[in-house]
LOBA-653913 format. One record per residue (C-alpha): residue number from 1; residue in one letter; x, y, z. Coordinates in steps of 0.02 Angstrom, whole numbers, always signed. Example, Ala and Ser with C-alpha at 12.3 -4.5 7.8 and 13.67 -1.06 7.14 Angstrom:
LOBA-653913
<fike k="1" r="a" X="+615" Y="-225" Z="+390"/>
<fike k="2" r="s" X="+684" Y="-53" Z="+357"/>
***
This chain:
LOBA-653913
<fike k="1" r="m" X="+167" Y="+1665" Z="+2535"/>
<fike k="2" r="a" X="+164" Y="+1493" Z="+2456"/>
<fike k="3" r="w" X="+229" Y="+1464" Z="+2281"/>
<fike k="4" r="q" X="+104" Y="+1505" Z="+2144"/>
<fike k="5" r="s" X="+112" Y="+1476" Z="+1958"/>
<fike k="6" r="k" X="+74" Y="+1618" Z="+1838"/>
<fike k="7" r="q" X="+5" Y="+1506" Z="+1700"/>
<fike k="8" r="i" X="-67" Y="+1332" Z="+1676"/>
<fike k="9" r="f" X="-46" Y="+1223" Z="+1523"/>
<fike k="10" r="v" X="-147" Y="+1062" Z="+1521"/>
<fike k="11" r="n" X="-74" Y="+942" Z="+1392"/>
<fike k="12" r="l" X="-200" Y="+825" Z="+1311"/>
<fike k="13" r="p" X="-167" Y="+694" Z="+1177"/>
<fike k="14" r="v" X="-283" Y="+699" Z="+1027"/>
<fike k="15" r="k" X="-306" Y="+578" Z="+883"/>
<fike k="16" r="d" X="-349" Y="+706" Z="+748"/>
<fike k="17" r="l" X="-292" Y="+884" Z="+781"/>
<fike k="18" r="n" X="-403" Y="+962" Z="+648"/>
<fike k="19" r="r" X="-556" Y="+873" Z="+717"/>
<fike k="20" r="s" X="-516" Y="+932" Z="+894"/>
<fike k="21" r="v" X="-488" Y="+1111" Z="+836"/>
<fike k="22" r="a" X="-653" Y="+1109" Z="+742"/>
<fike k="23" r="f" X="-742" Y="+1039" Z="+896"/>
<fike k="24" r="f" X="-675" Y="+1169" Z="+1017"/>
<fike k="25" r="t" X="-699" Y="+1310" Z="+891"/>
<fike k="26" r="e" X="-885" Y="+1265" Z="+892"/>
<fike k="27" r="l" X="-883" Y="+1293" Z="+1081"/>
<fike k="28" r="g" X="-808" Y="+1467" Z="+1056"/>
<fike k="29" r="f" X="-626" Y="+1433" Z="+1101"/>
<fike k="30" r="e" X="-483" Y="+1518" Z="+1009"/>
<fike k="31" r="f" X="-307" Y="+1458" Z="+973"/>
<fike k="32" r="n" X="-136" Y="+1542" Z="+980"/>
<fike k="33" r="p" X="-65" Y="+1530" Z="+803"/>
<fike k="34" r="h" X="+113" Y="+1553" Z="+870"/>
<fike k="35" r="y" X="+101" Y="+1384" Z="+957"/>
<fike k="36" r="t" X="+10" Y="+1290" Z="+822"/>
<fike k="37" r="d" X="+76" Y="+1171" Z="+689"/>
<fike k="38" r="e" X="+33" Y="+998" Z="+623"/>
<fike k="39" r="n" X="+78" Y="+919" Z="+792"/>
<fike k="40" r="a" X="-1" Y="+1035" Z="+918"/>
<fike k="41" r="t" X="-106" Y="+1187" Z="+955"/>
<fike k="42" r="c" X="-125" Y="+1301" Z="+1104"/>
<fike k="43" r="m" X="-308" Y="+1322" Z="+1150"/>
<fike k="44" r="i" X="-343" Y="+1480" Z="+1249"/>
<fike k="45" r="i" X="-459" Y="+1442" Z="+1394"/>
<fike k="46" r="g" X="-440" Y="+1602" Z="+1494"/>
<fike k="47" r="e" X="-314" Y="+1727" Z="+1555"/>
<fike k="48" r="n" X="-156" Y="+1623" Z="+1580"/>
<fike k="49" r="i" X="-252" Y="+1458" Z="+1560"/>
<fike k="50" r="y" X="-215" Y="+1349" Z="+1408"/>
<fike k="51" r="a" X="-241" Y="+1174" Z="+1342"/>
<fike k="52" r="m" X="-106" Y="+1106" Z="+1229"/>
<fike k="53" r="l" X="-190" Y="+984" Z="+1111"/>
<fike k="54" r="l" X="-51" Y="+868" Z="+1053"/>
<fike k="55" r="v" X="-65" Y="+735" Z="+918"/>
<fike k="56" r="e" X="-38" Y="+568" Z="+1007"/>
<fike k="57" r="k" X="+127" Y="+528" Z="+920"/>
<fike k="58" r="f" X="+195" Y="+699" Z="+972"/>
<fike k="59" r="f" X="+122" Y="+681" Z="+1148"/>
<fike k="60" r="n" X="+221" Y="+519" Z="+1164"/>
<fike k="61" r="t" X="+383" Y="+617" Z="+1145"/>
<fike k="62" r="f" X="+349" Y="+695" Z="+1316"/>
<fike k="63" r="t" X="+316" Y="+535" Z="+1414"/>
<fike k="64" r="t" X="+364" Y="+352" Z="+1421"/>
<fike k="65" r="k" X="+194" Y="+309" Z="+1494"/>
<fike k="66" r="e" X="+54" Y="+237" Z="+1390"/>
<fike k="67" r="i" X="-81" Y="+360" Z="+1338"/>
<fike k="68" r="a" X="-241" Y="+327" Z="+1435"/>
<fike k="69" r="n" X="-380" Y="+241" Z="+1339"/>
<fike k="70" r="t" X="-518" Y="+368" Z="+1367"/>
<fike k="71" r="e" X="-650" Y="+237" Z="+1326"/>
<fike k="72" r="t" X="-609" Y="+148" Z="+1490"/>
<fike k="73" r="t" X="-496" Y="+266" Z="+1588"/>
<fike k="74" r="a" X="-513" Y="+443" Z="+1655"/>
<fike k="75" r="e" X="-345" Y="+529" Z="+1666"/>
<fike k="76" r="v" X="-411" Y="+700" Z="+1716"/>
<fike k="77" r="i" X="-571" Y="+801" Z="+1728"/>
<fike k="78" r="v" X="-543" Y="+978" Z="+1665"/>
<fike k="79" r="a" X="-662" Y="+1085" Z="+1769"/>
<fike k="80" r="l" X="-693" Y="+1263" Z="+1711"/>
<fike k="81" r="s" X="-800" Y="+1399" Z="+1785"/>
<fike k="82" r="a" X="-936" Y="+1491" Z="+1690"/>
<fike k="83" r="d" X="-1021" Y="+1658" Z="+1724"/>
<fike k="84" r="s" X="-1195" Y="+1584" Z="+1745"/>
<fike k="85" r="r" X="-1300" Y="+1426" Z="+1742"/>
<fike k="86" r="e" X="-1360" Y="+1477" Z="+1570"/>
<fike k="87" r="k" X="-1179" Y="+1487" Z="+1508"/>
<fike k="88" r="v" X="-1146" Y="+1311" Z="+1576"/>
<fike k="89" r="d" X="-1298" Y="+1247" Z="+1479"/>
<fike k="90" r="e" X="-1246" Y="+1342" Z="+1323"/>
<fike k="91" r="i" X="-1068" Y="+1274" Z="+1320"/>
<fike k="92" r="v" X="-1115" Y="+1094" Z="+1356"/>
<fike k="93" r="s" X="-1258" Y="+1100" Z="+1230"/>
<fike k="94" r="k" X="-1136" Y="+1164" Z="+1098"/>
<fike k="95" r="a" X="-1014" Y="+1024" Z="+1143"/>
<fike k="96" r="l" X="-1149" Y="+892" Z="+1122"/>
<fike k="97" r="a" X="-1207" Y="+967" Z="+957"/>
<fike k="98" r="a" X="-1026" Y="+972" Z="+893"/>
<fike k="99" r="g" X="-998" Y="+786" Z="+922"/>
<fike k="100" r="g" X="-956" Y="+774" Z="+1106"/>
<fike k="101" r="k" X="-1037" Y="+641" Z="+1214"/>
<fike k="102" r="p" X="-1137" Y="+666" Z="+1373"/>
<fike k="103" r="y" X="-1045" Y="+622" Z="+1532"/>
<fike k="104" r="n" X="-1130" Y="+674" Z="+1693"/>
<fike k="105" r="d" X="-1305" Y="+742" Z="+1701"/>
<fike k="106" r="k" X="-1335" Y="+919" Z="+1763"/>
<fike k="107" r="v" X="-1307" Y="+933" Z="+1951"/>
<fike k="108" r="d" X="-1385" Y="+1075" Z="+2050"/>
<fike k="109" r="h" X="-1322" Y="+1097" Z="+2228"/>
<fike k="110" r="g" X="-1410" Y="+1264" Z="+2246"/>
<fike k="111" r="f" X="-1249" Y="+1364" Z="+2266"/>
<fike k="112" r="m" X="-1159" Y="+1264" Z="+2128"/>
<fike k="113" r="y" X="-1221" Y="+1202" Z="+1960"/>
<fike k="114" r="t" X="-1121" Y="+1082" Z="+1850"/>
<fike k="115" r="w" X="-1137" Y="+986" Z="+1687"/>
<fike k="116" r="s" X="-1008" Y="+876" Z="+1601"/>
<fike k="117" r="f" X="-964" Y="+805" Z="+1430"/>
<fike k="118" r="q" X="-830" Y="+705" Z="+1342"/>
<fike k="119" r="d" X="-740" Y="+789" Z="+1197"/>
<fike k="120" r="v" X="-709" Y="+701" Z="+1031"/>
<fike k="121" r="d" X="-557" Y="+613" Z="+1107"/>
<fike k="122" r="g" X="-649" Y="+558" Z="+1264"/>
<fike k="123" r="h" X="-571" Y="+686" Z="+1382"/>
<fike k="124" r="l" X="-688" Y="+740" Z="+1521"/>
<fike k="125" r="w" X="-739" Y="+923" Z="+1536"/>
<fike k="126" r="e" X="-848" Y="+993" Z="+1674"/>
<fike k="127" r="f" X="-921" Y="+1167" Z="+1670"/>
<fike k="128" r="m" X="-983" Y="+1243" Z="+1831"/>
<fike k="129" r="y" X="-1062" Y="+1400" Z="+1897"/>
<fike k="130" r="m" X="-1042" Y="+1440" Z="+2081"/>
<fike k="131" r="d" X="-1137" Y="+1578" Z="+2170"/>
<fike k="132" r="e" X="-1000" Y="+1636" Z="+2290"/>
<fike k="133" r="n" X="-1125" Y="+1717" Z="+2409"/>
<fike k="134" r="a" X="-1235" Y="+1563" Z="+2419"/>
<fike k="135" r="a" X="-1081" Y="+1451" Z="+2433"/>
<fike k="136" r="g" X="-1023" Y="+1546" Z="+2587"/>
<fike k="137" r="e" X="-1196" Y="+1532" Z="+2665"/>
<fike k="138" r="a" X="-1205" Y="+1345" Z="+2626"/>
<fike k="139" r="h" X="-1043" Y="+1314" Z="+2720"/>
<fike k="140" r="q" X="-1081" Y="+1416" Z="+2876"/>
***
């Protein structure tokens, strides 16, 4: 069996931690208070899936590379699954209402449905629903 990780932590630089926490709270995310201070917070995405939102100055203590300018550069697209097409629409609609910006339009491949937005720091988030049964049929 190949090596597998038990958890994933995506580290993202943010300009204003309180603003980012407020934004993601509007989308329904929760935060682990044990890993939260004035420099960082641990956003709970799912079982064993987390995003560490790190104030840019603190983020810079982990790397010598320049932080990507999200106005002109995409450093990552965080893609997350949802339970239904309606849940995709609900989450992205909440993101847009909370101050996020549209990114990609809705895409419907029949077996897979996606919609994307940029958070308040310009990071790209894509929510998708995939019908596993239809996906298998589409690739046969």
